[in-house]
N, C-alpha and C positions, 0 to 999 in steps of 0.2 A: 380441501378447504383452505382459504387464503386469509390469514389474519394480518391486518395492517392498520396502524393508526393514521389519522389524517395529518397532513403536513402542508406547509405553504411553499411558495416559490423560494429558490435559493436567494438569500438576501443578507442583510447586514445585522441580523439579530445579535444582541450582545451575548457573550458567553454566560451561561447561567451557573450559579453556584448556590443552589438551594440547600437548606439545612439537612433534608433527608438524604440528598445525593452525597453531601460531604460526610455525613455519618456513615453511610454505606461504604464509602471509599476508605475512611479511617479504619473501619472494621476489617475491610478486605486486606489492607496493608498490615494490620496488626497480626492477622492470622496467617500471613503468607508463609512465614518460616515454619509454623506448625504443620501446615499442609504438606510441606516438603518432607517432613519427617515421617509421615504415615506411609507404610508399605503399600506398594501398588496393589490394587485389588482389595484392600481392606474395607470393611463396612458395607453399607448398602447403597453407596453412591454410584454414579455412572460407570466408574471403572470396573465394578464387580457385577453390574447388572446388564440389562439390554435397554439402554435409555432410548426414548423416543418412539418405541414400538407400541402401536395400538393394534386393534383387530384388523384394520385394513390400510394403515398408513404408518409412516415414520416421520415424526416431527423433527424439523431442524430450525435453528434460529437464524434470522437475517438481521444484523445490527449495524446500521450505518446512520450518518447524519443526514436526515431528510429535511432539516431546517438549520438555519444559522450559517455561519461563514463557510463551513466545509461542505455544505450541500451542493455547491457548484461542482464538486468532484465526486461525492459519494453516492448521489442519487443514481447515477449511471452504473456504478458498480453493483448496487442493489439490483438494477434492471438486468444486468448480465447474469447474476446469480439466479434470478427468477427464470431467465431464459434457459439456463442449464437444467434447472429443475423440471421445467416444462418438457424439454427434450428427453430427459431421462425417463420421465413419467410416460411419455409417448412410446418409449422403447421397452416398457414393462416395469419400470420403477426399480427399486432396490429391494432385493430379497423377495421379489414378487409383490411388493407393496408400493403404493404411491408415496412420494415425498410430499409432506405437508409443511410449507414454510410459515413460520410465525415471525412477522416483521415488526421490528421496534425501531424507534428513532433515538439515536444518541445525542441529537440536538447540538452538535458541535461543542459538547461540554463533557470533559473527561470524567467527572464524578457520575454523570448520568450514564455513561457507558458502563461503569462498574455496577450501578444500580440495575440497569436493564439486563446485563449479563447474568446477574444473580437471579433475576426474575425468570429469564429463559430457562435457566438450569433447574431452579427449585420449583417454580410454579408450572412451567410448560414441559418440563422433563425432556428437553430436546436432546437428540442424539449427538449433535454437534452444532456449533455456531459459526457463521461466516460473517466477518465484520471488522470494523475499525478502519481508520485511515491514518490519523496522526499517531506518532509514537506516544504522545501523552495519553491518548485513548487506549493504546495497547498496554502501556505500563499500568494504567488503572485497572484494566481487565485481567492482566496476568495473574495476580494473586487470587482472584475470584475463580479462575479456571483451574489453577493448581490446587487450591483448597478443596474444590469440589471434584477434582479429577475428571474434568469434562474437557472436551476438545474445542479449541478455537482455531479457525483457519483465517489467516491474516493476509490480505491481498496486495499490500503496498510495499514498495521499496522502503528501506529504512537504514538506520545508521550502524546496524550490526551490534557487536558486543553483547549479544543475548542469544540464548537458546533454551527455551522452556520445553520440558517433556510433554506439555499439554498444548503447545502451539505448533501448527504447521505454517511455515513462512512461505507464501506463494510469490511474493515480490522479491526483488533483488536485495542482496545484502551488499556491504561496502565494496567488496572486490569485484562485483558484477555490474556496478553502475558508477559510483563516485570515482573510484580509481581509473576506470576507463575514460571517464570524462576529463580527469586531470591529464591523463596521458595524451588525449586528443588535443587539449589546449597547448601542451608543450610541443607536440608535433607541428602545430600551427604557428609556433614561435611566440606563443603567449606565455610569458614567464613573470609578468608583474600583474598580480591578481588582487581584486577586492572581493571580500566575502560579505554577502547580504543574505539575511535569513529572518524567519519569524522567530519570536522569542519563546522557544520551548525546547524540549529535549532533543528532537531530531536535528535541527540546524546547529545547535550548540555542540552536540557530540560529533556530528559530521565535520564541523569546522575544526575541532581538535584533531581529527584524523587527517583532514586536508592540510593543516599546518605541519603535522608530522611528516606527511608525504612531501610537502613542498621543501622542507628543510633538507630532506635527503635527496631531492631531485632537482635542485637548482632553480626553484621557483620562489619568488619573493611575494609575501603577503603584505599588501600596502595598507589595508584597513579592514575593519570588521564591524558590521552594523546589524543590530537586531531591532525589529519592530513587533508590536503585539499582533496576534492573529486578528484579522479583520481591519487592520490599519489601512487608511485610505489617503494619507498625506505623505508624499515622498519627495517633495521639492527640496527640503533640507538635506535628505539622504542623497539625492542626485547631485546636489552641489558638493557634498563631501566626496562623492565618487569622482566627480570631474576634477576636483582640486588634487586628489591623490594621483591622477594621471595613470591609471592602470592600463594594461593591454586587454584585460578581460574582467568580467564579473562572474563569480560562481554564485548562483542564486539558489537558495533553499527556502525562499518564501513559499507559503502554502495558502490554499484557499483563494478567496476573492481579493486578497491583497495584491495578487499578481495583476489583476485587472487595472487597479489604480497605478501600480508601479510602471507597467509597460506603456500605458497611455501617457503618463507624465514624462517618462523617458523620451518618448517620441516628440512630445510637445516641447521638450528642452532641446530638440534638434540633435539628439545623440543617435547616430545610426549604427546598425549592426556591423557595418564595415569599419567604422571608427572604434567601436567598443562592443564586441560580441558579449552577450549575457548568456552563459550556459546554465540552463535550468535542469533540475532533477525532480521537480514536482509540477512541471507544466507539460501536459500531453495534449492530444487533439481535443479532448473535452474542454480543457481550460482555455485552449486557443479560441474555441467558439465563444467563450465568455469574454475573453480579452478583446477579440476582434483580430482577424488575421492581418489586417493592415497595420495594426499596432506592433506586431511581434514578428512579422515575416523577416527571414534572414538570420534570426538568432538560433543558436544550436541548443539541442537538448540531449540528454543521455537516458536511455531506457533499454528494455529488452525486446520490445514489440512496438510496431506502429501499424496503423490501418493499412499502410502500403507494403508491409513486410511480405516478401515473396516466399511463402511457404505453402506446401500443398493444402493444408487445412484452413488457411486463412480466408480465402475467397468464400468458402462455404459459411464460415463464422460471420463474416461481414454481412453477407447476404441475409442470414438468419436474423442478425441483430437489427439491421435496417428494416427487414420485413416485419418484425414485430413492433418496433418502436418508431419507425418513420424514416423516409429516405434522407431527411436532413440530419439525422443523428450520425455520430461517428463512434468508431471503436478506438480504444487506446490501451496502454499498458496495464493500468490497474483494472480496467474493464475486462480485459482478456484474462488477467490473473484471477479475478473474481469468478469468471466462468470456468476456468481451468481447475480451481480448487474444489468446486462442487463436483466436477467430473472425477477428480482424484479421490475425493472422499467416497463417492458412490462405488468406484472401482475397488477401493480398499475394503469397503463393507461387504461387497459381493464376494471378494476373495476370502475374507475372514469368515463369511457365512453368519455374521452377527454384527450388531452395533456395539458390542462390548468394547469399551474404550481401549483396554490393553491389547486386545486381539486386533483391533483396527490399526493401532500403532504398529504392531508387529507386521501386519499384512502390508503396511505402507512402505516398509524398508525396501529401497531399491525399485520401487514401483515406477514404471515409465508410462508416458502418455504422449501421443502425437498431438500436440497442441497447435493452435493457430500460430504461435511464435516458433514452432519447431519442436523437436523432441525435448521433453523435460523429464527429469528423474528425481525422485525423492531421495535425498541423502539420508541414509539410515542412522548416521551419527548425530546430526543436528536438526533434522526435519525441515531443512531448507531445500530449495530446488536447484539443480544444475540449470543454468540459464545462459543464453547467448547475449553478451553485451553489444549494443548497437547505438551509434551516435547518429543523430538526424538533424536536419535543418528545417525550420518551419517555412512552408511555401505560401505564396500569396493566396492560394485557394484554401488555406487552413489545414491542409494535410502536411505530413512530415516526410521528407525524403532522406533515406538512409545514405550517409556519406562514409561510414566506417562500420564494419561488422566483424566480430571475432570469428575465427575459423571454426570454432566448435563451442558447445556449451561449457561454461566454466564451473568448476566445483565450488560450492559455496564455502567461504571461509569467514564466518561472522566475527570471530575473535582475531582475525588477521594474524594467525599463528605463523603463516608462511612468509611474513614480511618483517625483516629485521628492524625497519624503521618504526614499526608499530609497537615495539616492546615497551611495556609500561602503560599503554593506553587502557 
C-alpha cells in the first residue's frame, strides 16, 4: 500500500509558518536535551520495540518537499527512494515482508518537517524515515528523531559540524565536497572568491568554514551575499559580484533561486570563462530547471553524476529512467536517496529486526556497491565514506567529471583532522 498526499508542480509557493507547525517545532526543540538524556532502549518507543512491523509489511516514512521552492530538487529524491523500495520488494522485501512507504510533504517549510516527522513516528509507527533536503529541515527534525529514538536517513550534502545518533547521513559532509571544491578552484588559479548563498543554516555555516579554509590556504574572500529561499531577483547581487572583480563565485544557493540567478547571470553577459560559479547544490535535476544553456560551462562539486563510470551506475540510470521517463536524469541526492534505502534494508536484514538500536549496530562498517562506487557506513558518526568528484555542466545538461579522488574519503563532519578548522 502506498500512502501519499496530493501535491502541485514545483513552484514559487511562499514558505509557510503556520501556528501548529511552529508549536510542534518549539516543543521539539524544548525536549531535545531531555531526549538525549534517556538511556538507549528505554521505554516503549522505537528503540526498544520493532517499529513499522505489521502482519505482512514494514512501514517506512518518506518526507520531502513535494511543493514550494524546494520541490524542484526533492520530488526526484522521493522518486528514487520509491524506486529502491520497489526493487527491494521485488527481491523479497525486508525480513520477508514488503516495505510500505508512507509519503508526506514537508512543503519547503522547516516547522512542517518537524510536524510531519512526529506524525510518521507517532501515528504511522514507521521503522525509519527517509527525507529532508535543507539543513533547516534537518535541524528541525533532529530533536524529533532523538526524542523518539527513531531513525532518519538524510540524503543531501551539508555543512557538517553535526552527528546525531539517530541520523544516518547519506550525502557528503564538508571534507567530501566543499573542501574538494575549494581545492579545485585553487588548482585552477582562482584565489579571489565571492560567496553567494541562500539565507539559512547551510550556506552561512558552510561559508564560515570556507573563510577559515581560505585564510589558511591563500584565498581571498572578496564578498559575501545571502538571499531568502525562493528569491528571484539577482540583478543587484550580480552587480555587487561584478564590482568585487572575483576570479570565481562559490555558490550555496538552494532551490529554484538558482534558476533566477543563472538566467540573470547569463543575461548580464557574464560567462563561465570570465567568472566560473562553482555550485554545491546544483546537480543534473536543477540543471533541467535552470536550462542547460544558462549554466553550461560552470563547475559543480558532488560525489556522483549520471555520467559517473562505476559498475552499478548504468543499471541504476536505466532503472530510474525506465520507471520515470527517458527525459528524467539522475544526480547526487537522487542517488543518495536510493542508496540510503538500500543501506537501511541491508542493515535490517543483518540485524534480523527493525529494532532501532540493533539496526544502528548492524550498520557499523556496512558496505554497499552503490552507483557512485563503494560506500561504507562510518561506525563512529553514521556518515558514509564517499568519493569527491568535480564536474562541469555540459550543453546537453549532463555533467562531465574533470577531477575525481583516488578513493572514498573518510567523513570528518567536525573537521577534526584540519588545523585551520579549530574553533569552528
